[in-house]
Wavefront OBJ file of the C-alpha trace (Angstrom):
o trace
v 0.000 0.000 0.000
v 1.385 3.390 -0.953
v 2.137 5.869 1.806
v -0.314 8.448 0.504
v -3.145 6.261 1.829
v -1.597 6.255 5.315
v -1.031 10.018 5.168
v -4.684 10.558 4.234
v -5.840 8.219 7.008
v -3.750 10.119 9.545
v -5.225 13.441 8.371
v -8.854 12.319 8.511
v -8.447 10.653 11.916
v -6.716 13.711 13.411
v -9.272 16.118 11.874
v -12.200 14.082 13.190
v -10.862 12.809 16.525
v -7.573 14.508 17.398
v -3.923 13.538 17.498
v -4.324 11.482 20.674
v -6.684 9.072 18.923
v -4.249 8.676 16.013
v -1.416 7.962 18.461
v -3.603 5.409 20.255
v -4.407 3.656 16.962
v -0.710 3.501 16.098
v 0.109 2.038 19.509
v -2.753 -0.473 19.473
v -1.977 -1.671 15.939
v 1.801 -1.643 16.238
v 2.011 0.492 13.078
v 5.114 2.601 12.566
v 3.331 5.910 12.009
v 6.202 7.220 9.869
v 4.968 7.417 6.293
v 6.066 9.136 3.108
v 3.720 9.509 0.163
v 6.087 7.614 -2.161
v 6.857 4.866 0.343
v 5.298 1.421 0.202
v 3.980 -0.233 3.347
v 2.393 -3.620 4.039
v -1.357 -3.823 3.495
v -1.492 -5.483 6.923
v -0.371 -2.209 8.502
v -3.402 -0.378 7.137
v -5.658 -3.273 8.075
v -4.171 -3.225 11.593
v -5.030 0.466 11.954
v -8.558 -0.215 10.697
v -8.918 -3.142 13.123
v -7.723 -0.945 16.008
v -10.248 1.744 15.041
v -12.971 -0.882 14.789
v -12.165 -2.214 18.239
v -12.028 1.289 19.742
v -15.342 2.397 18.223
v -17.274 -0.860 18.095
v -17.950 -0.194 14.401
v -17.285 -2.903 11.763
v -14.030 -2.625 9.822
v -15.920 -2.143 6.549
v -17.723 0.825 8.054
v -14.369 2.318 9.130
v -12.989 1.926 5.584
v -16.110 3.505 4.074
v -15.882 6.448 6.492
v -12.201 6.890 5.659
v -12.815 6.843 1.896
v -15.576 9.411 2.157
v -13.484 11.763 4.298
v -10.369 11.266 2.130
v -11.955 12.341 -1.165
v -12.034 16.107 -0.409
v -8.352 15.861 0.567
v -7.620 14.130 -2.739
v -9.433 16.952 -4.550
v -7.205 19.493 -2.781
v -4.059 17.522 -3.610
v -4.967 16.653 -7.226
v -7.438 19.310 -8.462
v -6.834 18.548 -12.156
v -8.606 15.197 -11.796
v -11.744 16.990 -10.620
v -11.977 20.343 -12.409
v -12.955 18.913 -15.793
v -16.083 17.293 -14.349
v -19.413 18.648 -13.124
v -20.912 15.380 -11.883
v -19.828 12.188 -10.161
v -20.428 9.628 -12.920
v -18.137 11.249 -15.535
v -15.462 11.568 -12.846
v -15.747 7.891 -11.839
v -15.590 6.815 -15.475
v -12.043 8.256 -15.685
v -10.644 5.850 -13.061
v -9.190 3.169 -15.351
v -8.024 5.347 -18.251
v -6.887 8.573 -16.581
v -6.741 8.565 -12.783
v -5.171 5.168 -12.057
v -2.497 5.475 -14.807
v -1.554 8.878 -13.362
v -1.490 7.409 -9.858
v 0.926 4.741 -11.103
v 3.155 7.473 -12.596
v 3.122 9.522 -9.399
v 3.488 6.501 -7.108
v 5.502 3.775 -8.856
v 4.455 0.337 -7.704
v 0.946 1.460 -6.729
v -1.606 -1.321 -7.137
v -4.877 0.305 -8.116
v -8.035 -1.793 -8.345
v -9.612 -2.568 -11.690
v -13.126 -1.363 -12.381
v -15.691 -2.393 -14.930
v -18.501 0.017 -15.720
v -21.977 -0.203 -17.168
v -24.358 2.738 -17.447
v -27.799 1.459 -16.495
v -29.576 4.814 -16.546
v -28.834 8.531 -16.800
v -28.046 8.752 -13.074
v -27.064 5.147 -12.468
v -23.756 3.352 -12.835
v -22.935 -0.285 -12.196
v -19.384 -0.560 -11.006
v -17.596 -3.904 -10.836
v -14.639 -3.868 -8.447
v -11.736 -6.307 -8.642
v -8.720 -6.184 -6.368
v -6.769 -8.742 -4.396
v -6.884 -6.257 -1.490
v -10.676 -6.687 -1.247
v -11.192 -3.117 -0.032
v -14.558 -2.599 -1.670
v -15.706 -0.718 1.441
v -12.974 1.856 0.818
v -14.077 2.133 -2.826
v -17.657 2.652 -1.656
v -16.526 5.422 0.682
v -14.566 7.090 -2.113
v -17.689 7.005 -4.311
v -19.718 8.680 -1.547
v -16.904 11.204 -1.109
v -16.829 11.950 -4.841
v -20.594 12.499 -4.787
v -20.114 14.903 -1.872
v -17.452 16.801 -3.836
v -19.821 17.203 -6.803
v -22.802 18.196 -4.651
v -24.580 14.916 -5.180
v -25.834 12.067 -3.031
v -24.904 8.466 -3.810
v -27.148 5.533 -3.023
v -25.146 2.326 -3.345
v -26.312 -1.280 -3.284
v -23.822 -4.127 -3.405
v -25.518 -7.313 -4.665
v -22.158 -9.082 -5.101
v -19.129 -8.926 -2.812
v -15.824 -10.800 -2.621
v -16.264 -10.889 1.164
v -19.349 -13.044 0.584
v -17.468 -15.383 -1.752
v -18.184 -13.681 -5.070
v -15.420 -13.363 -7.678
v -15.826 -9.569 -7.774
v -17.890 -6.880 -6.118
v -20.750 -5.178 -7.916
v -21.858 -1.767 -6.733
v -25.033 -0.348 -8.203
v -24.720 3.408 -7.728
v -27.495 5.943 -8.141
v -26.729 9.643 -7.953
v -29.034 12.545 -7.251
v -28.634 16.159 -6.330
v -27.753 16.518 -2.660
v -30.452 19.206 -2.455
v -33.096 16.559 -3.270
l 1 2 3 4 5 6 7 8 9 10 11 12 13 14 15 16 17 18 19 20 21 22 23 24 25 26 27 28 29 30 31 32 33 34 35 36 37 38 39 40 41 42 43 44 45 46 47 48 49 50 51 52 53 54 55 56 57 58 59 60 61 62 63 64 65 66 67 68 69 70 71 72 73 74 75 76 77 78 79 80 81 82 83 84 85 86 87 88 89 90 91 92 93 94 95 96 97 98 99 100 101 102 103 104 105 106 107 108 109 110 111 112 113 114 115 116 117 118 119 120 121 122 123 124 125 126 127 128 129 130 131 132 133 134 135 136 137 138 139 140 141 142 143 144 145 146 147 148 149 150 151 152 153 154 155 156 157 158 159 160 161 162 163 164 165 166 167 168 169 170 171 172 173 174 175 176 177 178 179 180 181 182
């Protein structure tokens, strides 16, 4: 896992809960806490931090990952505004993941393992998103989708009829977007 993910996690935890909570998560998980954006760190370190947060809050690990993804997206927009400025809505932004965003991520962060997405438009405001990754962090992807909708002033409603955590080969997220004002 690239260090940028750990840096974002640290920022969202400190913003939401303070530095003491971040320090407690590091101690509980045994994570190093020293991250650089270009560094690579074991996936288990991130999962350890998520498990520590889950234990501390009583919330499921998937819920922690979804929360993190949603809170991280505005920080990603600040850090990489060019990915966002050419779009007015969430769906066109999401559709750039495989061809624009993930190739750029791999240039910026050599060795980054981005998930692979399949897309199918099933309506003007609906997108079926198939997620494949050996990391099985579909909950993080779901949070990032909610965060992207927030950035574009929309609300995402996501159903997940298939999930690798339930034994499926891939995850399927059926995403519907509407104006947040609705």
